[in-house]
C-alpha positions as CSV (number, residue, x, y, z in Angstrom):
1,M,-93.5,-52.5,-47.5
2,S,-92.0,-51.1,-44.2
3,D,-90.0,-53.2,-41.8
4,R,-92.7,-52.7,-39.1
5,I,-95.4,-54.2,-41.4
6,V,-93.2,-57.1,-42.3
7,T,-92.4,-57.8,-38.6
8,D,-96.1,-57.6,-37.6
9,M,-97.1,-59.9,-40.4
10,L,-94.4,-62.5,-39.6
11,A,-95.2,-62.3,-35.9
12,A,-98.9,-62.9,-36.6
13,H,-98.1,-65.8,-38.9
14,A,-95.9,-67.4,-36.2
15,D,-98.6,-67.0,-33.6
16,R,-101.1,-68.7,-35.9
17,L,-98.7,-71.5,-36.6
18,V,-98.2,-72.1,-32.9
19,G,-102.0,-71.9,-32.3
20,G,-102.7,-74.4,-35.2
21,R,-104.6,-71.9,-37.4
22,D,-103.8,-70.7,-40.9
23,D,-106.1,-67.8,-41.5
24,L,-103.4,-65.0,-41.7
25,A,-104.7,-63.2,-44.8
26,V,-108.2,-62.9,-43.5
27,S,-107.2,-61.7,-40.0
28,L,-104.6,-59.1,-41.2
29,G,-106.6,-57.9,-44.2
30,A,-103.4,-58.2,-46.2
31,G,-103.4,-58.0,-49.9
32,A,-102.2,-60.8,-52.1
33,E,-99.1,-58.9,-53.2
34,Q,-98.1,-58.2,-49.6
35,L,-98.4,-61.9,-48.7
36,A,-96.7,-63.0,-51.9
37,S,-93.6,-60.9,-51.0
38,L,-93.4,-62.7,-47.7
39,E,-94.3,-66.2,-49.0
40,M,-90.8,-67.6,-48.8
41,L,-90.3,-66.6,-45.2
42,M,-93.8,-67.9,-44.2
43,Q,-93.1,-71.2,-46.0
44,L,-89.8,-71.5,-44.1
45,A,-91.6,-70.9,-40.8
46,E,-94.3,-73.5,-41.7
47,R,-91.6,-76.1,-42.5
48,T,-89.7,-75.3,-39.4
49,Q,-92.8,-75.6,-37.3
50,R,-93.7,-79.0,-38.8
51,T,-90.2,-80.3,-38.4
52,L,-89.4,-79.2,-34.8
53,A,-91.1,-80.8,-31.9
54,P,-91.7,-79.0,-28.6
55,V,-89.2,-79.9,-25.9
56,Q,-89.6,-79.6,-22.2
57,P,-86.5,-79.4,-20.1
58,S,-86.1,-82.0,-17.3
59,P,-86.8,-80.9,-13.7
60,T,-83.1,-81.7,-12.9
61,F,-81.9,-79.4,-15.6
62,V,-84.2,-76.6,-14.5
63,H,-83.0,-77.1,-10.9
64,Q,-79.3,-77.1,-11.8
65,L,-79.7,-74.1,-14.0
66,G,-81.4,-72.2,-11.2
67,K,-78.5,-73.1,-8.8
68,Q,-76.0,-72.1,-11.4
69,L,-77.7,-68.7,-12.0
70,I,-77.8,-68.0,-8.2
71,V,-74.1,-68.9,-7.8
72,T,-73.1,-66.7,-10.8
73,T,-75.2,-63.8,-9.6
74,S,-73.8,-63.9,-6.0
75,A,-70.2,-64.2,-7.3
76,S,-70.7,-61.2,-9.6
77,R,-72.2,-59.2,-6.8
78,K,-69.2,-60.0,-4.6
79,A,-66.9,-58.9,-7.4
80,V,-68.8,-55.6,-7.8
81,T,-68.7,-55.1,-4.0
82,R,-65.0,-55.6,-4.0
83,R,-64.4,-53.2,-6.9
84,T,-66.7,-50.6,-5.2
85,R,-64.7,-50.9,-2.0
86,S,-61.4,-50.6,-3.8
87,A,-62.7,-47.5,-5.7
88,I,-63.9,-45.9,-2.5
89,L,-60.5,-46.5,-0.9
90,V,-58.6,-45.0,-3.8
91,I,-60.9,-42.0,-3.9
92,A,-60.5,-41.5,-0.1
93,A,-56.8,-41.7,-0.4
94,A,-56.7,-39.2,-3.3
95,L,-58.9,-36.8,-1.3
96,G,-56.7,-37.2,1.8
97,S,-53.6,-36.5,-0.3
98,A,-55.3,-33.4,-1.8
99,V,-56.2,-32.1,1.6
100,S,-52.6,-32.7,2.8
101,I,-51.2,-30.8,-0.2
102,A,-53.7,-27.9,0.3
103,S,-52.7,-27.7,4.0
104,A,-49.0,-27.6,3.1
105,V,-49.6,-24.9,0.5
106,G,-51.7,-23.0,3.1
107,I,-48.9,-23.1,5.7
108,V,-46.3,-21.9,3.1
109,I,-48.5,-19.0,2.1
110,Y,-49.2,-18.1,5.7
111,V,-45.5,-18.1,6.6
112,F,-44.6,-15.9,3.6
113,R,-47.3,-13.4,4.3
114,H,-46.5,-13.1,8.0
115,R,-42.8,-13.3,7.8
116,G,-42.1,-9.5,8.0
117,R,-44.9,-8.5,10.3
118,V,-44.5,-7.5,13.9
119,R,-46.3,-9.6,16.4
120,P,-47.8,-8.0,19.6
121,G,-45.2,-7.9,22.4
122,Q,-42.3,-8.1,20.0
123,A,-39.9,-5.2,19.9
124,I,-39.3,-3.4,16.6
125,S,-35.7,-3.6,15.7
126,G,-33.8,-0.3,15.8
127,S,-36.1,1.4,18.4
128,A,-36.7,0.8,22.0
129,V,-40.2,0.5,23.4
130,R,-40.6,2.3,26.8
C-alpha cells in the first residue's frame, strides 16, 4: 500500500473520530486487508481521542501570545534592517574603493602613454621652431 493511500486513510479516520462517526470502511470503500494493516494505528488514534479532552486557551494567554509575537516580529525586522543597512554600506565602500583603484590605474596608464608625446606649443628638443 502506498504512503499516499495510508496517509489519506489515516486522515479520514482522524476526521471521523473528531466528528464522532466511525464509518471509515464504508466511506473509503477500503478492503478488509487494507484496514487490517492499519488497525494498530487506528486503534491508537481512537484511544488517544478518548483519553485527551479538548482544551481552549485562556483569553489572557492568547493576548500575551499575540503581544509576544508582535514584539518578536518587530525585533527581527529591526535586526534585518540593521543587517541590510550594514551590507549596503560595505558594498558601497567596496564599490568606492574599486572606482578609486580604477581611477589610479587609469591615471598611470595615461601618464605612461603620453610621456614621450609632444604637446601643442611645446618645442621639439634638438630643433628650433621658427
